[in-house]
C-alpha positions as CSV (number, residue, x, y, z in Angstrom):
1,X,0.0,0.0,0.0
2,X,1.5,3.3,-1.0
3,X,1.3,6.8,0.4
4,X,1.9,10.2,-1.2
5,X,5.2,11.7,-0.3
6,X,6.0,15.4,-0.3
7,X,6.4,16.5,-3.9
8,X,3.6,14.2,-5.0
9,X,5.5,11.1,-5.8
10,X,4.2,7.7,-4.7
11,X,6.3,5.5,-2.5
12,X,5.9,2.2,-0.8
13,X,4.9,2.3,2.9
14,X,8.2,0.6,3.8
15,X,10.1,3.5,2.3
16,X,9.1,6.0,4.9
17,X,12.0,8.1,6.2
18,X,12.9,7.5,9.9
19,X,10.7,9.4,12.4
20,X,8.0,10.2,9.8
21,X,4.4,9.1,9.9
22,X,2.7,7.9,6.8
23,X,-0.4,9.7,5.7
24,X,-1.5,12.0,2.9
25,X,2.0,13.5,3.2
26,X,5.0,12.6,5.3
27,X,4.7,14.1,8.8
28,X,7.7,14.5,11.1
29,X,6.9,12.9,14.4
30,X,10.2,13.5,16.2
31,X,12.8,11.2,17.6
32,X,11.8,7.7,18.6
33,X,12.6,5.6,21.7
34,X,13.3,1.9,21.2
35,X,11.5,-0.6,23.3
36,X,12.0,-4.3,23.6
37,X,9.5,-6.8,25.0
38,X,8.4,-10.3,24.6
39,X,4.9,-11.5,23.4
40,X,3.3,-14.9,23.6
41,X,3.4,-16.6,20.2
42,X,-0.4,-16.3,19.6
43,X,-0.2,-12.5,20.0
44,X,2.9,-12.3,17.8
45,X,1.0,-14.3,15.1
46,X,-1.9,-11.9,15.3
47,X,0.4,-8.9,14.9
48,X,2.1,-10.5,11.9
49,X,-1.4,-11.2,10.4
50,X,-2.3,-7.5,10.8
51,X,1.0,-6.5,9.1
52,X,0.4,-9.0,6.3
53,X,-3.0,-7.4,5.7
54,X,-1.1,-4.3,4.4
55,X,-2.5,-1.8,6.8
56,X,0.7,-1.5,8.8
57,X,4.4,-1.4,7.8
58,X,5.7,-3.4,10.7
59,X,5.1,-4.3,14.3
60,X,6.2,-0.8,15.5
61,X,3.7,0.9,13.2
62,X,0.9,-1.4,14.5
63,X,1.8,-0.9,18.1
64,X,2.1,2.9,17.8
65,X,-1.4,2.9,16.3
66,X,-2.7,0.8,19.2
67,X,-1.1,3.1,21.8
68,X,-2.4,6.3,20.1
69,X,-5.9,4.8,20.0
70,X,-5.7,3.7,23.6
71,X,-4.6,7.2,24.7
72,X,-7.4,8.8,22.7
73,X,-9.9,6.4,24.3
74,X,-8.5,7.2,27.8
75,X,-8.9,10.9,27.1
76,X,-12.5,10.4,25.9
77,X,-13.3,8.3,29.0
78,X,-11.8,11.0,31.3
79,X,-13.9,13.7,29.6
80,X,-17.0,11.6,29.9
81,X,-16.4,10.9,33.6
82,X,-15.9,14.7,34.2
83,X,-19.2,15.4,32.5
84,X,-20.9,12.8,34.7
85,X,-19.4,14.4,37.8
86,X,-20.6,17.8,36.6
87,X,-24.1,16.4,36.1
88,X,-24.1,14.7,39.5
89,X,-22.9,17.9,41.2
90,X,-25.6,19.9,39.6
91,X,-28.2,18.1,41.6
92,X,-31.1,15.8,41.0
93,X,-34.6,17.0,40.2
94,X,-37.9,15.2,40.9
95,X,-39.5,15.9,37.6
96,X,-40.3,13.5,34.8
97,X,-37.6,13.8,32.1
98,X,-40.2,14.4,29.4
99,X,-41.5,17.3,31.4
100,X,-38.0,18.8,31.7
101,X,-37.5,18.5,27.9
102,X,-40.8,20.1,27.3
103,X,-39.8,23.0,29.5
104,X,-36.5,23.4,27.7
105,X,-38.2,23.5,24.4
106,X,-40.8,26.0,25.6
107,X,-38.1,28.3,27.0
108,X,-36.1,28.1,23.7
109,X,-39.3,28.9,21.7
110,X,-40.0,31.9,24.0
111,X,-36.5,33.2,23.4
112,X,-36.9,33.0,19.7
113,X,-40.1,35.0,19.9
């Protein structure tokens, strides 16, 4: 699978310069840190299968994508928990939810005139 490089030429994903992310254009992502760890054979096979599917250049590309998505999910979860806390702190009303929605709609209509 190819990607457009700066200057418009097409190159193979494996030809990405060091420290560049593959996308519509090359993007400098800064210096990298090398990590080394062991995986059970079944996980290693699954990673190899994902790479063979052509979506990822190598195991590092796949793992970077997983880490980015995990961090995005963690940020979204944190935001959602904050919103829940704000809602809880605002208090609980004894009205039927449909009644509250009707009041909100009526107030909005009144403001529009």
